[in-house]
DOVEX-31248 format. One record per residue (C-alpha): residue number from 1; residue in three letters; x, y, z. Coordinates in steps of 0.25 Angstrom, whole numbers, plus 5000, padded with zeros to 4 digits. Layout:
@vexdren = NUM; lonu = Ala; c1 = X; c2 = Y; c3 = Z
...
//
This chain:
@vexdren = 1; lonu = Met; c1 = 5445; c2 = 5411; c3 = 5501
@vexdren = 2; lonu = Glu; c1 = 5443; c2 = 5426; c3 = 5500
@vexdren = 3; lonu = Glu; c1 = 5445; c2 = 5426; c3 = 5485
@vexdren = 4; lonu = Thr; c1 = 5432; c2 = 5420; c3 = 5481
@vexdren = 5; lonu = Ile; c1 = 5422; c2 = 5426; c3 = 5472
@vexdren = 6; lonu = Ala; c1 = 5411; c2 = 5434; c3 = 5479
@vexdren = 7; lonu = Gly; c1 = 5398; c2 = 5426; c3 = 5482
@vexdren = 8; lonu = Thr; c1 = 5388; c2 = 5436; c3 = 5476
@vexdren = 9; lonu = Glu; c1 = 5395; c2 = 5434; c3 = 5462
@vexdren = 10; lonu = Ala; c1 = 5398; c2 = 5419; c3 = 5464
@vexdren = 11; lonu = Ala; c1 = 5383; c2 = 5416; c3 = 5466
@vexdren = 12; lonu = Gln; c1 = 5379; c2 = 5419; c3 = 5452
@vexdren = 13; lonu = Ile; c1 = 5384; c2 = 5406; c3 = 5445
@vexdren = 14; lonu = Pro; c1 = 5377; c2 = 5403; c3 = 5432
@vexdren = 15; lonu = Lys; c1 = 5367; c2 = 5391; c3 = 5432
@vexdren = 16; lonu = Gln; c1 = 5374; c2 = 5383; c3 = 5422
@vexdren = 17; lonu = Arg; c1 = 5367; c2 = 5370; c3 = 5424
@vexdren = 18; lonu = Gly; c1 = 5361; c2 = 5366; c3 = 5411
@vexdren = 19; lonu = Glu; c1 = 5366; c2 = 5378; c3 = 5403
@vexdren = 20; lonu = Ser; c1 = 5374; c2 = 5378; c3 = 5391
@vexdren = 21; lonu = Leu; c1 = 5389; c2 = 5382; c3 = 5391
@vexdren = 22; lonu = Leu; c1 = 5385; c2 = 5394; c3 = 5383
@vexdren = 23; lonu = Glu; c1 = 5374; c2 = 5398; c3 = 5393
@vexdren = 24; lonu = Thr; c1 = 5384; c2 = 5396; c3 = 5405
@vexdren = 25; lonu = Ala; c1 = 5395; c2 = 5404; c3 = 5399
@vexdren = 26; lonu = Val; c1 = 5386; c2 = 5415; c3 = 5397
@vexdren = 27; lonu = Arg; c1 = 5381; c2 = 5415; c3 = 5411
@vexdren = 28; lonu = Tyr; c1 = 5395; c2 = 5414; c3 = 5417
@vexdren = 29; lonu = Ala; c1 = 5398; c2 = 5427; c3 = 5409
@vexdren = 30; lonu = Glu; c1 = 5384; c2 = 5434; c3 = 5412
@vexdren = 31; lonu = Glu; c1 = 5382; c2 = 5430; c3 = 5426
@vexdren = 32; lonu = Arg; c1 = 5395; c2 = 5428; c3 = 5432
@vexdren = 33; lonu = His; c1 = 5403; c2 = 5438; c3 = 5423
@vexdren = 34; lonu = Trp; c1 = 5414; c2 = 5428; c3 = 5421
@vexdren = 35; lonu = Asp; c1 = 5422; c2 = 5427; c3 = 5409
@vexdren = 36; lonu = Val; c1 = 5420; c2 = 5414; c3 = 5401
@vexdren = 37; lonu = Ile; c1 = 5428; c2 = 5407; c3 = 5390
@vexdren = 38; lonu = Pro; c1 = 5423; c2 = 5396; c3 = 5380
@vexdren = 39; lonu = Gly; c1 = 5432; c2 = 5384; c3 = 5381
@vexdren = 40; lonu = Thr; c1 = 5434; c2 = 5371; c3 = 5374
@vexdren = 41; lonu = Trp; c1 = 5423; c2 = 5361; c3 = 5374
@vexdren = 42; lonu = Leu; c1 = 5422; c2 = 5345; c3 = 5374
@vexdren = 43; lonu = Glu; c1 = 5419; c2 = 5338; c3 = 5360
@vexdren = 44; lonu = Ala; c1 = 5415; c2 = 5324; c3 = 5359
@vexdren = 45; lonu = Val; c1 = 5424; c2 = 5315; c3 = 5350
@vexdren = 46; lonu = Asp; c1 = 5420; c2 = 5300; c3 = 5349
@vexdren = 47; lonu = Gly; c1 = 5413; c2 = 5302; c3 = 5362
@vexdren = 48; lonu = Val; c1 = 5425; c2 = 5308; c3 = 5370
@vexdren = 49; lonu = Gln; c1 = 5425; c2 = 5322; c3 = 5374
@vexdren = 50; lonu = His; c1 = 5437; c2 = 5330; c3 = 5369
@vexdren = 51; lonu = Cys; c1 = 5441; c2 = 5345; c3 = 5371
@vexdren = 52; lonu = Ser; c1 = 5437; c2 = 5354; c3 = 5359
@vexdren = 53; lonu = Cys; c1 = 5452; c2 = 5359; c3 = 5360
@vexdren = 54; lonu = Gly; c1 = 5456; c2 = 5346; c3 = 5353
@vexdren = 55; lonu = Asp; c1 = 5466; c2 = 5342; c3 = 5363
@vexdren = 56; lonu = Thr; c1 = 5464; c2 = 5327; c3 = 5367
@vexdren = 57; lonu = Ala; c1 = 5472; c2 = 5329; c3 = 5379
@vexdren = 58; lonu = Cys; c1 = 5465; c2 = 5342; c3 = 5383
@vexdren = 59; lonu = Ala; c1 = 5467; c2 = 5345; c3 = 5398
@vexdren = 60; lonu = Ala; c1 = 5454; c2 = 5352; c3 = 5400
@vexdren = 61; lonu = Pro; c1 = 5444; c2 = 5346; c3 = 5389
@vexdren = 62; lonu = Gly; c1 = 5433; c2 = 5356; c3 = 5386
@vexdren = 63; lonu = Ala; c1 = 5437; c2 = 5366; c3 = 5397
@vexdren = 64; lonu = His; c1 = 5448; c2 = 5375; c3 = 5392
@vexdren = 65; lonu = Pro; c1 = 5449; c2 = 5387; c3 = 5383
@vexdren = 66; lonu = Ala; c1 = 5447; c2 = 5385; c3 = 5368
@vexdren = 67; lonu = Arg; c1 = 5456; c2 = 5396; c3 = 5365
@vexdren = 68; lonu = Glu; c1 = 5470; c2 = 5401; c3 = 5369
@vexdren = 69; lonu = Asp; c1 = 5464; c2 = 5416; c3 = 5370
@vexdren = 70; lonu = Trp; c1 = 5453; c2 = 5411; c3 = 5380
@vexdren = 71; lonu = Ala; c1 = 5456; c2 = 5422; c3 = 5390
@vexdren = 72; lonu = Thr; c1 = 5453; c2 = 5433; c3 = 5380
@vexdren = 73; lonu = Gln; c1 = 5441; c2 = 5426; c3 = 5375
@vexdren = 74; lonu = Ala; c1 = 5434; c2 = 5425; c3 = 5389
@vexdren = 75; lonu = Thr; c1 = 5422; c2 = 5434; c3 = 5391
@vexdren = 76; lonu = Gly; c1 = 5413; c2 = 5439; c3 = 5401
@vexdren = 77; lonu = Ser; c1 = 5402; c2 = 5443; c3 = 5391
@vexdren = 78; lonu = Ala; c1 = 5390; c2 = 5434; c3 = 5391
@vexdren = 79; lonu = Thr; c1 = 5387; c2 = 5438; c3 = 5376
@vexdren = 80; lonu = Val; c1 = 5401; c2 = 5434; c3 = 5372
@vexdren = 81; lonu = Ala; c1 = 5401; c2 = 5421; c3 = 5380
@vexdren = 82; lonu = Arg; c1 = 5388; c2 = 5417; c3 = 5373
@vexdren = 83; lonu = Arg; c1 = 5394; c2 = 5419; c3 = 5360
@vexdren = 84; lonu = Met; c1 = 5406; c2 = 5411; c3 = 5363
@vexdren = 85; lonu = Trp; c1 = 5398; c2 = 5399; c3 = 5368
@vexdren = 86; lonu = Gln; c1 = 5389; c2 = 5400; c3 = 5356
@vexdren = 87; lonu = Lys; c1 = 5401; c2 = 5397; c3 = 5347
@vexdren = 88; lonu = Gln; c1 = 5405; c2 = 5385; c3 = 5355
@vexdren = 89; lonu = Pro; c1 = 5394; c2 = 5381; c3 = 5365
@vexdren = 90; lonu = Ala; c1 = 5402; c2 = 5369; c3 = 5370
@vexdren = 91; lonu = Ser; c1 = 5414; c2 = 5378; c3 = 5375
@vexdren = 92; lonu = Ser; c1 = 5417; c2 = 5376; c3 = 5390
@vexdren = 93; lonu = Ile; c1 = 5416; c2 = 5388; c3 = 5399
@vexdren = 94; lonu = Leu; c1 = 5429; c2 = 5393; c3 = 5404
@vexdren = 95; lonu = Leu; c1 = 5430; c2 = 5405; c3 = 5414
@vexdren = 96; lonu = Pro; c1 = 5443; c2 = 5412; c3 = 5415
@vexdren = 97; lonu = Thr; c1 = 5449; c2 = 5414; c3 = 5428
@vexdren = 98; lonu = Gly; c1 = 5457; c2 = 5427; c3 = 5433
@vexdren = 99; lonu = Arg; c1 = 5445; c2 = 5436; c3 = 5429
@vexdren = 100; lonu = Thr; c1 = 5433; c2 = 5436; c3 = 5437
@vexdren = 101; lonu = Phe; c1 = 5438; c2 = 5424; c3 = 5446
@vexdren = 102; lonu = Asp; c1 = 5450; c2 = 5415; c3 = 5448
@vexdren = 103; lonu = Ala; c1 = 5448; c2 = 5400; c3 = 5451
@vexdren = 104; lonu = Ile; c1 = 5455; c2 = 5391; c3 = 5462
@vexdren = 105; lonu = Ser; c1 = 5455; c2 = 5377; c3 = 5457
@vexdren = 106; lonu = Val; c1 = 5457; c2 = 5366; c3 = 5467
@vexdren = 107; lonu = Pro; c1 = 5454; c2 = 5351; c3 = 5467
@vexdren = 108; lonu = Glu; c1 = 5440; c2 = 5347; c3 = 5470
@vexdren = 109; lonu = Ser; c1 = 5443; c2 = 5341; c3 = 5484
@vexdren = 110; lonu = Ser; c1 = 5450; c2 = 5354; c3 = 5489
@vexdren = 111; lonu = Gly; c1 = 5440; c2 = 5363; c3 = 5483
@vexdren = 112; lonu = Phe; c1 = 5428; c2 = 5356; c3 = 5491
@vexdren = 113; lonu = Leu; c1 = 5437; c2 = 5358; c3 = 5504
@vexdren = 114; lonu = Ala; c1 = 5439; c2 = 5372; c3 = 5501
@vexdren = 115; lonu = Leu; c1 = 5425; c2 = 5375; c3 = 5497
@vexdren = 116; lonu = Ala; c1 = 5420; c2 = 5369; c3 = 5510
@vexdren = 117; lonu = Arg; c1 = 5430; c2 = 5377; c3 = 5518
@vexdren = 118; lonu = Met; c1 = 5427; c2 = 5390; c3 = 5511
@vexdren = 119; lonu = Glu; c1 = 5412; c2 = 5388; c3 = 5514
@vexdren = 120; lonu = Arg; c1 = 5414; c2 = 5385; c3 = 5528
@vexdren = 121; lonu = Met; c1 = 5422; c2 = 5398; c3 = 5529
@vexdren = 122; lonu = Glu; c1 = 5410; c2 = 5405; c3 = 5522
@vexdren = 123; lonu = Leu; c1 = 5419; c2 = 5411; c3 = 5512
@vexdren = 124; lonu = Thr; c1 = 5412; c2 = 5417; c3 = 5499
@vexdren = 125; lonu = Leu; c1 = 5414; c2 = 5407; c3 = 5488
@vexdren = 126; lonu = Gly; c1 = 5414; c2 = 5409; c3 = 5473
@vexdren = 127; lonu = Pro; c1 = 5411; c2 = 5399; c3 = 5463
@vexdren = 128; lonu = Val; c1 = 5417; c2 = 5385; c3 = 5464
@vexdren = 129; lonu = Met; c1 = 5418; c2 = 5376; c3 = 5453
@vexdren = 130; lonu = Leu; c1 = 5420; c2 = 5361; c3 = 5453
@vexdren = 131; lonu = Thr; c1 = 5427; c2 = 5356; c3 = 5440
@vexdren = 132; lonu = Pro; c1 = 5426; c2 = 5342; c3 = 5433
@vexdren = 133; lonu = Ala; c1 = 5441; c2 = 5341; c3 = 5436
@vexdren = 134; lonu = Arg; c1 = 5438; c2 = 5340; c3 = 5451
@vexdren = 135; lonu = Arg; c1 = 5443; c2 = 5354; c3 = 5454
@vexdren = 136; lonu = Met; c1 = 5436; c2 = 5365; c3 = 5461
@vexdren = 137; lonu = Glu; c1 = 5438; c2 = 5379; c3 = 5456
@vexdren = 138; lonu = Phe; c1 = 5435; c2 = 5391; c3 = 5466
@vexdren = 139; lonu = Phe; c1 = 5432; c2 = 5404; c3 = 5459
@vexdren = 140; lonu = Val; c1 = 5438; c2 = 5416; c3 = 5466
@vexdren = 141; lonu = Leu; c1 = 5441; c2 = 5430; c3 = 5463
@vexdren = 142; lonu = Pro; c1 = 5452; c2 = 5434; c3 = 5453
@vexdren = 143; lonu = Gly; c1 = 5466; c2 = 5435; c3 = 5459
@vexdren = 144; lonu = Ala; c1 = 5465; c2 = 5422; c3 = 5467
@vexdren = 145; lonu = Ser; c1 = 5476; c2 = 5415; c3 = 5457
@vexdren = 146; lonu = Val; c1 = 5486; c2 = 5425; c3 = 5464
@vexdren = 147; lonu = Lys; c1 = 5481; c2 = 5423; c3 = 5478
@vexdren = 148; lonu = Val; c1 = 5477; c2 = 5409; c3 = 5480
@vexdren = 149; lonu = Pro; c1 = 5491; c2 = 5402; c3 = 5479
@vexdren = 150; lonu = Asp; c1 = 5497; c2 = 5411; c3 = 5490
@vexdren = 151; lonu = Leu; c1 = 5484; c2 = 5410; c3 = 5499
@vexdren = 152; lonu = Val; c1 = 5485; c2 = 5394; c3 = 5498
@vexdren = 153; lonu = Arg; c1 = 5500; c2 = 5395; c3 = 5502
@vexdren = 154; lonu = Arg; c1 = 5497; c2 = 5404; c3 = 5514
@vexdren = 155; lonu = Ile; c1 = 5489; c2 = 5393; c3 = 5520
@vexdren = 156; lonu = Gly; c1 = 5500; c2 = 5383; c3 = 5518
@vexdren = 157; lonu = Trp; c1 = 5495; c2 = 5376; c3 = 5505
@vexdren = 158; lonu = Ala; c1 = 5502; c2 = 5375; c3 = 5492
@vexdren = 159; lonu = Pro; c1 = 5493; c2 = 5378; c3 = 5480
@vexdren = 160; lonu = Ala; c1 = 5499; c2 = 5366; c3 = 5472
@vexdren = 161; lonu = Ser; c1 = 5496; c2 = 5356; c3 = 5483
@vexdren = 162; lonu = Leu; c1 = 5481; c2 = 5360; c3 = 5483
@vexdren = 163; lonu = Asp; c1 = 5480; c2 = 5359; c3 = 5468
@vexdren = 164; lonu = Leu; c1 = 5475; c2 = 5373; c3 = 5468
@vexdren = 165; lonu = Val; c1 = 5475; c2 = 5381; c3 = 5455
@vexdren = 166; lonu = Val; c1 = 5471; c2 = 5395; c3 = 5454
@vexdren = 167; lonu = Leu; c1 = 5465; c2 = 5400; c3 = 5441
@vexdren = 168; lonu = Gly; c1 = 5467; c2 = 5414; c3 = 5438
@vexdren = 169; lonu = Glu; c1 = 5470; c2 = 5423; c3 = 5426
@vexdren = 170; lonu = Gly; c1 = 5472; c2 = 5415; c3 = 5413
@vexdren = 171; lonu = Ala; c1 = 5465; c2 = 5403; c3 = 5418
@vexdren = 172; lonu = Tyr; c1 = 5450; c2 = 5398; c3 = 5417
@vexdren = 173; lonu = Val; c1 = 5440; c2 = 5388; c3 = 5423
@vexdren = 174; lonu = Ala; c1 = 5430; c2 = 5379; c3 = 5415
@vexdren = 175; lonu = Ala; c1 = 5416; c2 = 5383; c3 = 5420
@vexdren = 176; lonu = Pro; c1 = 5404; c2 = 5375; c3 = 5422
@vexdren = 177; lonu = Pro; c1 = 5398; c2 = 5368; c3 = 5413
@vexdren = 178; lonu = Thr; c1 = 5410; c2 = 5366; c3 = 5406
@vexdren = 179; lonu = Arg; c1 = 5413; c2 = 5351; c3 = 5403
@vexdren = 180; lonu = Phe; c1 = 5428; c2 = 5346; c3 = 5406
@vexdren = 181; lonu = Gly; c1 = 5432; c2 = 5335; c3 = 5397
@vexdren = 182; lonu = Ser; c1 = 5428; c2 = 5321; c3 = 5401
@vexdren = 183; lonu = Arg; c1 = 5425; c2 = 5325; c3 = 5416
@vexdren = 184; lonu = Gly; c1 = 5412; c2 = 5331; c3 = 5410
@vexdren = 185; lonu = Leu; c1 = 5402; c2 = 5337; c3 = 5420
@vexdren = 186; lonu = Cys; c1 = 5403; c2 = 5336; c3 = 5435
@vexdren = 187; lonu = Ser; c1 = 5391; c2 = 5329; c3 = 5441
@vexdren = 188; lonu = Gly; c1 = 5383; c2 = 5333; c3 = 5454
@vexdren = 189; lonu = Pro; c1 = 5385; c2 = 5344; c3 = 5464
@vexdren = 190; lonu = Val; c1 = 5395; c2 = 5344; c3 = 5474
@vexdren = 191; lonu = Gly; c1 = 5392; c2 = 5351; c3 = 5487
@vexdren = 192; lonu = Arg; c1 = 5389; c2 = 5365; c3 = 5485
@vexdren = 193; lonu = Leu; c1 = 5394; c2 = 5365; c3 = 5471
@vexdren = 194; lonu = Arg; c1 = 5384; c2 = 5363; c3 = 5460
@vexdren = 195; lonu = Arg; c1 = 5386; c2 = 5356; c3 = 5447
@vexdren = 196; lonu = Ile; c1 = 5387; c2 = 5365; c3 = 5434
@vexdren = 197; lonu = Gly; c1 = 5391; c2 = 5357; c3 = 5421
@vexdren = 198; lonu = Gly; c1 = 5405; c2 = 5353; c3 = 5421
@vexdren = 199; lonu = Cys; c1 = 5409; c2 = 5359; c3 = 5434
@vexdren = 200; lonu = Arg; c1 = 5402; c2 = 5363; c3 = 5446
@vexdren = 201; lonu = Met; c1 = 5401; c2 = 5377; c3 = 5452
@vexdren = 202; lonu = Arg; c1 = 5398; c2 = 5381; c3 = 5466
@vexdren = 203; lonu = Arg; c1 = 5387; c2 = 5391; c3 = 5467
@vexdren = 204; lonu = Ser; c1 = 5392; c2 = 5402; c3 = 5476
//
């Protein structure tokens, strides 16, 4: 896929294992130059984890924006990020798409096949994230949200049939080591993906 993030930039992924959410959010901003947004978090009530938003039927417990104006709250400043997470250290880490990168989200099975094929083709890959929802997210250059559906149709596939979702401007992804509801943390590495908290990210 010609729209992947350049390898020299993609190689500098923060070493999140064992770090706090605050430390990791700061490293995303400081080392990757990615905007970050503090999201909701999980709270234990009678031994059961609930989203801090208070909605018992929350579709993304602990992994969605805490404010409606989240897009304007996003920051690429390590200093501002540190101040945000100091106020609420349990906040999830969200990365807005459509700025430094877009994200292509596919089911885990399709993602592994695509990853293997791209590596055989010796294509330069950007970061790839495996989520607790068993989906794989490929980080690509901004603008893919416009190009990908047409590219998929050209090769004879329908984006809907692939369960492919392109996340561009106005969307976001939950970044490691965010916990996602009852799914909790992923366990163990898979292939060339390495585990980082609630999700796993491939080191490019």
